[in-house]
Biopython code that builds the backbone (N, CA, C, O; Angstrom):
import numpy as np
from Bio.PDB.StructureBuilder import StructureBuilder

atoms = [
    (1, "MET", "N", (-19.898, 110.660, 88.786)),
    (1, "MET", "CA", (-20.303, 109.324, 88.869)),
    (1, "MET", "C", (-19.575, 108.838, 90.147)),
    (1, "MET", "O", (-18.457, 109.256, 90.448)),
    (2, "LEU", "N", (-20.269, 107.927, 90.890)),
    (2, "LEU", "CA", (-19.731, 107.231, 92.115)),
    (2, "LEU", "C", (-19.094, 106.033, 91.753)),
    (2, "LEU", "O", (-19.641, 105.200, 91.031)),
    (3, "THR", "N", (-17.792, 105.884, 92.290)),
    (3, "THR", "CA", (-17.166, 104.476, 92.049)),
    (3, "THR", "C", (-17.779, 103.438, 92.780)),
    (3, "THR", "O", (-18.418, 103.745, 93.787)),
    (4, "SER", "N", (-17.673, 102.074, 92.382)),
    (4, "SER", "CA", (-18.406, 101.050, 92.951)),
    (4, "SER", "C", (-17.973, 100.953, 94.604)),
    (4, "SER", "O", (-18.822, 100.568, 95.407)),
    (5, "LYS", "N", (-16.872, 101.251, 94.970)),
    (5, "LYS", "CA", (-16.477, 101.316, 96.478)),
    (5, "LYS", "C", (-17.124, 102.264, 97.080)),
    (5, "LYS", "O", (-17.583, 102.056, 98.203)),
    (6, "ARG", "N", (-17.267, 103.366, 96.508)),
    (6, "ARG", "CA", (-17.888, 104.642, 97.192)),
    (6, "ARG", "C", (-19.490, 104.167, 97.415)),
    (6, "ARG", "O", (-20.145, 104.318, 98.446)),
    (7, "LEU", "N", (-19.882, 103.624, 96.301)),
    (7, "LEU", "CA", (-21.547, 103.245, 96.337)),
    (7, "LEU", "C", (-21.575, 102.297, 97.316)),
    (7, "LEU", "O", (-22.462, 102.448, 98.156)),
    (8, "SER", "N", (-20.815, 101.316, 97.446)),
    (8, "SER", "CA", (-21.061, 100.138, 98.475)),
    (8, "SER", "C", (-20.982, 100.793, 99.953)),
    (8, "SER", "O", (-21.782, 100.486, 100.836)),
    (9, "VAL", "N", (-19.964, 101.702, 100.126)),
    (9, "VAL", "CA", (-19.909, 102.199, 101.338)),
    (9, "VAL", "C", (-21.259, 103.069, 101.722)),
    (9, "VAL", "O", (-21.682, 102.967, 102.874)),
    (10, "ARG", "N", (-21.881, 103.842, 100.868)),
    (10, "ARG", "CA", (-23.041, 104.572, 100.942)),
    (10, "ARG", "C", (-24.251, 103.660, 101.238)),
    (10, "ARG", "O", (-25.154, 103.995, 102.005)),
    (11, "VAL", "N", (-24.209, 102.543, 100.610)),
    (11, "VAL", "CA", (-25.285, 101.481, 100.834)),
    (11, "VAL", "C", (-25.217, 100.895, 102.026)),
    (11, "VAL", "O", (-26.265, 100.679, 102.634)),
    (12, "LEU", "N", (-24.065, 100.560, 102.533)),
    (12, "LEU", "CA", (-23.666, 99.876, 103.831)),
    (12, "LEU", "C", (-24.145, 100.929, 104.952)),
    (12, "LEU", "O", (-24.873, 100.602, 105.889)),
    (13, "SER", "N", (-23.652, 102.232, 104.746)),
    (13, "SER", "CA", (-24.099, 103.357, 105.889)),
    (13, "SER", "C", (-25.702, 103.336, 105.742)),
    (13, "SER", "O", (-26.395, 103.336, 106.760)),
    (14, "LEU", "N", (-26.162, 103.322, 104.724)),
    (14, "LEU", "CA", (-27.791, 103.536, 104.788)),
    (14, "LEU", "C", (-28.492, 102.366, 105.422)),
    (14, "LEU", "O", (-29.572, 102.522, 105.991)),
    (15, "ALA", "N", (-27.873, 101.151, 105.332)),
    (15, "ALA", "CA", (-28.368, 99.846, 105.777)),
    (15, "ALA", "C", (-28.202, 100.008, 107.306)),
    (15, "ALA", "O", (-29.146, 99.766, 108.058)),
    (16, "LEU", "N", (-27.016, 100.412, 107.753)),
    (16, "LEU", "CA", (-26.753, 100.463, 109.208)),
    (16, "LEU", "C", (-27.686, 101.546, 109.875)),
    (16, "LEU", "O", (-28.136, 101.348, 111.003)),
    (17, "LEU", "N", (-27.976, 102.716, 109.153)),
    (17, "LEU", "CA", (-28.823, 103.685, 109.656)),
    (17, "LEU", "C", (-30.208, 103.272, 109.894)),
    (17, "LEU", "O", (-30.808, 103.608, 110.915)),
    (18, "VAL", "N", (-30.828, 102.412, 108.793)),
    (18, "VAL", "CA", (-32.020, 101.958, 108.760)),
    (18, "VAL", "C", (-32.142, 100.956, 109.900)),
    (18, "VAL", "O", (-33.085, 101.018, 110.689)),
    (19, "THR", "N", (-31.196, 100.040, 109.986)),
    (19, "THR", "CA", (-31.256, 99.091, 111.180)),
    (19, "THR", "C", (-31.139, 99.747, 112.460)),
    (19, "THR", "O", (-31.721, 99.182, 113.386)),
    (20, "ALA", "N", (-30.550, 100.752, 112.707)),
    (20, "ALA", "CA", (-30.399, 101.298, 113.977)),
    (20, "ALA", "C", (-31.601, 102.129, 114.292)),
    (20, "ALA", "O", (-32.033, 102.275, 115.436)),
    (21, "ILE", "N", (-32.133, 102.679, 113.194)),
    (21, "ILE", "CA", (-33.668, 103.302, 113.420)),
    (21, "ILE", "C", (-34.572, 102.288, 113.816)),
    (21, "ILE", "O", (-35.259, 102.437, 114.826)),
    (22, "GLY", "N", (-34.640, 101.201, 113.066)),
    (22, "GLY", "CA", (-35.623, 100.123, 113.425)),
    (22, "GLY", "C", (-35.435, 99.581, 114.696)),
    (22, "GLY", "O", (-36.406, 99.428, 115.437)),
    (23, "LEU", "N", (-34.171, 99.234, 115.082)),
    (23, "LEU", "CA", (-33.951, 98.632, 116.505)),
    (23, "LEU", "C", (-34.210, 99.578, 117.613)),
    (23, "LEU", "O", (-34.388, 99.164, 118.759)),
    (24, "SER", "N", (-34.237, 100.761, 117.327)),
    (24, "SER", "CA", (-34.417, 101.785, 118.472)),
    (24, "SER", "C", (-35.787, 101.796, 118.992)),
    (24, "SER", "O", (-36.053, 102.279, 120.092)),
    (25, "GLY", "N", (-36.674, 101.264, 118.205)),
    (25, "GLY", "CA", (-38.127, 101.166, 118.626)),
    (25, "GLY", "C", (-38.315, 100.009, 119.489)),
    (25, "GLY", "O", (-39.308, 100.011, 120.217)),
    (26, "CYS", "N", (-37.602, 99.129, 119.516)),
    (26, "CYS", "CA", (-37.889, 97.843, 120.268)),
    (26, "CYS", "C", (-37.379, 97.973, 121.650)),
    (26, "CYS", "O", (-36.220, 98.336, 121.851)),
    (27, "SER", "N", (-38.164, 97.702, 122.571)),
    (27, "SER", "CA", (-37.963, 97.756, 124.069)),
    (27, "SER", "C", (-38.657, 96.712, 124.793)),
    (27, "SER", "O", (-39.637, 96.155, 124.298)),
    (28, "THR", "N", (-38.228, 96.430, 125.884)),
    (28, "THR", "CA", (-38.939, 95.589, 126.896)),
    (28, "THR", "C", (-39.485, 96.289, 127.887)),
    (28, "THR", "O", (-39.006, 97.374, 128.218)),
    (29, "THR", "N", (-40.577, 95.749, 128.499)),
    (29, "THR", "CA", (-41.298, 96.317, 129.584)),
    (29, "THR", "C", (-40.858, 95.691, 130.986)),
    (29, "THR", "O", (-40.868, 94.469, 131.134)),
    (30, "ARG", "N", (-40.533, 96.416, 131.845)),
    (30, "ARG", "CA", (-40.083, 95.826, 133.157)),
    (30, "ARG", "C", (-41.483, 95.424, 133.887)),
    (30, "ARG", "O", (-42.494, 96.036, 133.544)),
    (31, "PHE", "N", (-41.569, 94.428, 134.868)),
    (31, "PHE", "CA", (-42.672, 94.034, 135.536)),
    (31, "PHE", "C", (-43.262, 95.040, 136.323)),
    (31, "PHE", "O", (-44.437, 94.909, 136.665)),
    (32, "ASN", "N", (-42.582, 96.065, 136.671)),
    (32, "ASN", "CA", (-43.090, 97.070, 137.632)),
    (32, "ASN", "C", (-43.829, 98.175, 136.584)),
    (32, "ASN", "O", (-44.692, 98.941, 137.014)),
    (33, "GLU", "N", (-43.456, 98.181, 135.337)),
    (33, "GLU", "CA", (-44.240, 99.228, 134.548)),
    (33, "GLU", "C", (-45.413, 98.632, 133.915)),
    (33, "GLU", "O", (-46.223, 99.452, 133.484)),
    (34, "ARG", "N", (-45.704, 97.355, 133.752)),
    (34, "ARG", "CA", (-46.863, 96.877, 133.266)),
    (34, "ARG", "C", (-48.020, 97.222, 133.961)),
    (34, "ARG", "O", (-49.043, 97.301, 133.281)),
    (35, "GLU", "N", (-48.113, 97.479, 135.339)),
    (35, "GLU", "CA", (-49.387, 98.044, 135.993)),
    (35, "GLU", "C", (-49.723, 99.365, 135.476)),
    (35, "GLU", "O", (-50.889, 99.661, 135.213)),
    (36, "THR", "N", (-48.744, 100.172, 135.319)),
    (36, "THR", "CA", (-49.031, 101.599, 134.825)),
    (36, "THR", "C", (-49.450, 101.491, 133.187)),
    (36, "THR", "O", (-50.180, 102.364, 132.718)),
    (37, "LEU", "N", (-49.060, 100.612, 132.511)),
    (37, "LEU", "CA", (-49.452, 100.490, 131.153)),
    (37, "LEU", "C", (-50.813, 99.788, 131.050)),
    (37, "LEU", "O", (-51.396, 99.851, 129.967)),
    (38, "SER", "N", (-51.315, 99.197, 131.962)),
    (38, "SER", "CA", (-52.367, 98.419, 131.851)),
    (38, "SER", "C", (-53.611, 99.111, 132.413)),
    (38, "SER", "O", (-54.698, 98.533, 132.390)),
    (39, "ARG", "N", (-53.460, 100.408, 132.946)),
    (39, "ARG", "CA", (-54.548, 101.231, 133.430)),
    (39, "ARG", "C", (-55.515, 101.550, 132.362)),
    (39, "ARG", "O", (-55.151, 101.554, 131.186)),
    (40, "ALA", "N", (-56.889, 101.853, 132.755)),
    (40, "ALA", "CA", (-57.735, 102.074, 131.701)),
    (40, "ALA", "C", (-57.433, 103.299, 130.893)),
    (40, "ALA", "O", (-57.657, 103.273, 129.683)),
    (41, "ASP", "N", (-56.900, 104.462, 131.514)),
    (41, "ASP", "CA", (-56.651, 105.563, 130.711)),
    (41, "ASP", "C", (-55.449, 105.475, 129.809)),
    (41, "ASP", "O", (-55.166, 106.482, 129.160)),
    (42, "MET", "N", (-54.650, 104.314, 129.677)),
    (42, "MET", "CA", (-53.704, 103.914, 128.868)),
    (42, "MET", "C", (-53.946, 103.208, 127.639)),
    (42, "MET", "O", (-53.171, 103.097, 126.690)),
    (43, "GLN", "N", (-55.167, 102.720, 127.767)),
    (43, "GLN", "CA", (-55.714, 101.915, 126.590)),
    (43, "GLN", "C", (-56.030, 102.786, 125.481)),
    (43, "GLN", "O", (-56.319, 103.975, 125.614)),
    (44, "PHE", "N", (-55.957, 102.057, 124.199)),
    (44, "PHE", "CA", (-56.419, 102.825, 122.841)),
    (44, "PHE", "C", (-57.864, 103.034, 122.967)),
    (44, "PHE", "O", (-58.304, 104.124, 122.601)),
    (45, "ASP", "N", (-58.793, 102.009, 123.504)),
    (45, "ASP", "CA", (-60.037, 102.154, 123.257)),
    (45, "ASP", "C", (-60.668, 102.639, 124.596)),
    (45, "ASP", "O", (-60.255, 102.120, 125.634)),
    (46, "SER", "N", (-61.466, 103.426, 124.645)),
    (46, "SER", "CA", (-62.184, 104.147, 125.875)),
    (46, "SER", "C", (-63.081, 103.128, 126.516)),
    (46, "SER", "O", (-63.097, 103.051, 127.745)),
    (47, "VAL", "N", (-63.859, 102.306, 125.749)),
    (47, "VAL", "CA", (-64.838, 101.484, 126.053)),
    (47, "VAL", "C", (-64.504, 100.059, 125.568)),
    (47, "VAL", "O", (-64.934, 99.723, 124.464)),
    (48, "PRO", "N", (-63.703, 99.104, 126.371)),
    (48, "PRO", "CA", (-63.062, 97.920, 125.676)),
    (48, "PRO", "C", (-64.326, 96.950, 125.219)),
    (48, "PRO", "O", (-64.236, 96.228, 124.226)),
    (49, "LEU", "N", (-65.428, 97.006, 125.990)),
    (49, "LEU", "CA", (-66.542, 96.022, 125.530)),
    (49, "LEU", "C", (-66.955, 96.362, 124.343)),
    (49, "LEU", "O", (-67.082, 95.472, 123.502)),
    (50, "GLN", "N", (-67.250, 97.698, 124.017)),
    (50, "GLN", "CA", (-67.825, 98.118, 122.688)),
    (50, "GLN", "C", (-66.663, 97.696, 121.689)),
    (50, "GLN", "O", (-67.025, 97.000, 120.740)),
    (51, "ALA", "N", (-65.338, 98.017, 121.773)),
    (51, "ALA", "CA", (-64.452, 97.696, 120.857)),
    (51, "ALA", "C", (-64.385, 96.264, 120.508)),
    (51, "ALA", "O", (-64.109, 95.874, 119.374)),
    (52, "GLU", "N", (-64.646, 95.474, 121.525)),
    (52, "GLU", "CA", (-64.702, 93.793, 121.298)),
    (52, "GLU", "C", (-65.704, 93.523, 120.520)),
    (52, "GLU", "O", (-65.563, 92.731, 119.588)),
    (53, "LEU", "N", (-66.964, 94.183, 120.794)),
    (53, "LEU", "CA", (-68.237, 93.751, 119.988)),
    (53, "LEU", "C", (-68.020, 94.401, 118.612)),
    (53, "LEU", "O", (-68.390, 93.743, 117.640)),
    (54, "GLU", "N", (-67.514, 95.507, 118.422)),
    (54, "GLU", "CA", (-67.365, 95.923, 116.899)),
    (54, "GLU", "C", (-66.372, 95.056, 116.275)),
    (54, "GLU", "O", (-66.542, 94.749, 115.095)),
    (55, "SER", "N", (-65.387, 94.635, 116.893)),
    (55, "SER", "CA", (-64.617, 93.817, 116.297)),
    (55, "SER", "C", (-65.059, 92.406, 115.742)),
    (55, "SER", "O", (-64.630, 91.825, 114.745)),
    (56, "HIS", "N", (-66.023, 92.003, 116.638)),
    (56, "HIS", "CA", (-66.724, 90.665, 116.165)),
    (56, "HIS", "C", (-67.619, 90.848, 115.146)),
    (56, "HIS", "O", (-67.679, 90.097, 114.173)),
    (57, "ILE", "N", (-68.440, 91.971, 115.345)),
    (57, "ILE", "CA", (-69.317, 92.350, 113.989)),
    (57, "ILE", "C", (-68.585, 92.476, 112.832)),
    (57, "ILE", "O", (-68.993, 91.903, 111.821)),
    (58, "TYR", "N", (-67.338, 93.278, 112.797)),
    (58, "TYR", "CA", (-66.681, 93.475, 111.747)),
    (58, "TYR", "C", (-66.110, 92.235, 110.938)),
    (58, "TYR", "O", (-66.156, 92.134, 109.712)),
    (59, "SER", "N", (-65.520, 91.229, 111.884)),
    (59, "SER", "CA", (-65.137, 89.947, 111.327)),
    (59, "SER", "C", (-66.263, 89.124, 110.956)),
    (59, "SER", "O", (-66.023, 88.342, 110.037)),
    (60, "SER", "N", (-67.433, 89.097, 111.435)),
    (60, "SER", "CA", (-68.312, 88.404, 110.925)),
    (60, "SER", "C", (-68.778, 88.927, 109.528)),
    (60, "SER", "O", (-68.890, 88.162, 108.570)),
    (61, "ARG", "N", (-69.041, 90.250, 109.454)),
    (61, "ARG", "CA", (-69.301, 90.788, 108.270)),
    (61, "ARG", "C", (-68.349, 90.561, 107.026)),
    (61, "ARG", "O", (-68.754, 90.404, 105.874)),
    (62, "GLU", "N", (-67.037, 90.568, 107.421)),
    (62, "GLU", "CA", (-66.198, 90.575, 106.366)),
    (62, "GLU", "C", (-65.861, 89.057, 105.894)),
    (62, "GLU", "O", (-65.111, 88.828, 104.945)),
    (63, "GLY", "N", (-66.502, 88.037, 106.667)),
    (63, "GLY", "CA", (-66.246, 86.681, 106.517)),
    (63, "GLY", "C", (-64.968, 86.225, 106.763)),
    (63, "GLY", "O", (-64.482, 85.279, 106.144)),
    (64, "SER", "N", (-64.360, 86.875, 107.679)),
    (64, "SER", "CA", (-62.810, 86.544, 108.067)),
    (64, "SER", "C", (-62.885, 86.519, 109.535)),
    (64, "SER", "O", (-62.159, 87.310, 110.138)),
    (65, "ALA", "N", (-63.729, 85.653, 110.269)),
    (65, "ALA", "CA", (-63.702, 85.627, 111.723)),
    (65, "ALA", "C", (-62.328, 84.853, 111.789)),
    (65, "ALA", "O", (-61.955, 83.977, 111.010)),
    (66, "GLY", "N", (-61.663, 85.351, 112.862)),
    (66, "GLY", "CA", (-60.325, 84.875, 113.150)),
    (66, "GLY", "C", (-59.223, 85.771, 112.552)),
    (66, "GLY", "O", (-58.046, 85.471, 112.751)),
    (67, "ALA", "N", (-59.545, 86.831, 111.845)),
    (67, "ALA", "CA", (-58.510, 87.689, 111.450)),
    (67, "ALA", "C", (-57.896, 88.655, 112.469)),
    (67, "ALA", "O", (-56.717, 89.007, 112.430)),
    (68, "PHE", "N", (-58.815, 89.067, 113.413)),
    (68, "PHE", "CA", (-58.587, 89.737, 114.364)),
    (68, "PHE", "C", (-58.348, 88.955, 116.014)),
    (68, "PHE", "O", (-57.681, 89.360, 116.967)),
    (69, "ALA", "N", (-59.070, 87.875, 115.885)),
    (69, "ALA", "CA", (-59.014, 87.023, 117.061)),
    (69, "ALA", "C", (-58.635, 85.691, 116.787)),
    (69, "ALA", "O", (-58.591, 85.308, 115.618)),
    (70, "SER", "N", (-58.348, 84.922, 117.750)),
    (70, "SER", "CA", (-57.989, 83.460, 117.467)),
    (70, "SER", "C", (-58.913, 82.585, 117.176)),
    (70, "SER", "O", (-58.576, 81.457, 116.818)),
    (71, "GLY", "N", (-60.211, 82.936, 117.275)),
    (71, "GLY", "CA", (-61.292, 81.965, 116.878)),
    (71, "GLY", "C", (-61.510, 81.667, 115.437)),
    (71, "GLY", "O", (-61.322, 82.524, 114.573)),
    (72, "GLY", "N", (-61.864, 80.588, 115.201)),
    (72, "GLY", "CA", (-62.196, 80.148, 113.786)),
    (72, "GLY", "C", (-63.634, 80.555, 113.321)),
    (72, "GLY", "O", (-64.365, 81.373, 113.879)),
    (73, "GLY", "N", (-63.920, 79.779, 112.110)),
    (73, "GLY", "CA", (-65.252, 79.957, 111.834)),
    (73, "GLY", "C", (-65.551, 80.682, 110.600)),
    (73, "GLY", "O", (-64.616, 81.318, 110.114)),
    (74, "GLY", "N", (-66.682, 80.704, 110.002)),
    (74, "GLY", "CA", (-67.053, 81.364, 108.813)),
    (74, "GLY", "C", (-67.557, 82.677, 109.010)),
    (74, "GLY", "O", (-67.382, 83.192, 110.115)),
    (75, "GLY", "N", (-68.180, 83.330, 108.080)),
    (75, "GLY", "CA", (-68.536, 84.862, 107.999)),
    (75, "GLY", "C", (-69.970, 84.760, 108.614)),
    (75, "GLY", "O", (-70.560, 85.819, 108.826)),
    (76, "CYS", "N", (-70.591, 83.555, 108.924)),
    (76, "CYS", "CA", (-72.093, 83.510, 109.416)),
    (76, "CYS", "C", (-72.067, 83.882, 110.999)),
    (76, "CYS", "O", (-73.138, 84.044, 111.584)),
    (77, "GLY", "N", (-70.916, 84.007, 111.636)),
    (77, "GLY", "CA", (-70.868, 84.415, 113.048)),
    (77, "GLY", "C", (-71.059, 83.270, 113.752)),
    (77, "GLY", "O", (-71.326, 83.497, 114.932)),
    (78, "CYS", "N", (-71.010, 81.893, 113.394)),
    (78, "CYS", "CA", (-70.941, 80.778, 114.244)),
    (78, "CYS", "C", (-69.811, 80.261, 114.320)),
    (78, "CYS", "O", (-69.019, 80.233, 113.378)),
    (79, "TYR", "N", (-69.569, 79.725, 115.605)),
    (79, "TYR", "CA", (-68.196, 79.213, 115.779)),
    (79, "TYR", "C", (-68.263, 77.591, 116.100)),
    (79, "TYR", "O", (-67.225, 76.954, 116.282)),
]
sb = StructureBuilder()
sb.init_structure("model")
sb.init_model(0)
sb.init_chain("A")
sb.init_seg("    ")
for serial, (resi, resn, name, xyz) in enumerate(atoms, 1):
    if name == "N":
        sb.init_residue(resn, " ", resi, " ")
    sb.init_atom(name, np.array(xyz, "f"), 0.0, 1.0, " ", f" {name:<3s}", serial, name[0])
structure = sb.get_structure()
């Protein structure tokens, strides 16, 4: 069995490890890197207009317009 002091050291070590891993994913983008990241081949969607329309249709069908965009309204599609 582990003593309480040894257990607290392990819990603290685990917390520090999780924090270090979590913070390692955070980064800032410099102004000269933004042009590269905004190119069309760096986007998640190959056809942005189609993705926007599908998002609009999905939000209208689900009755949760505004969940993926900042617009309000009901499920009828009117704003």
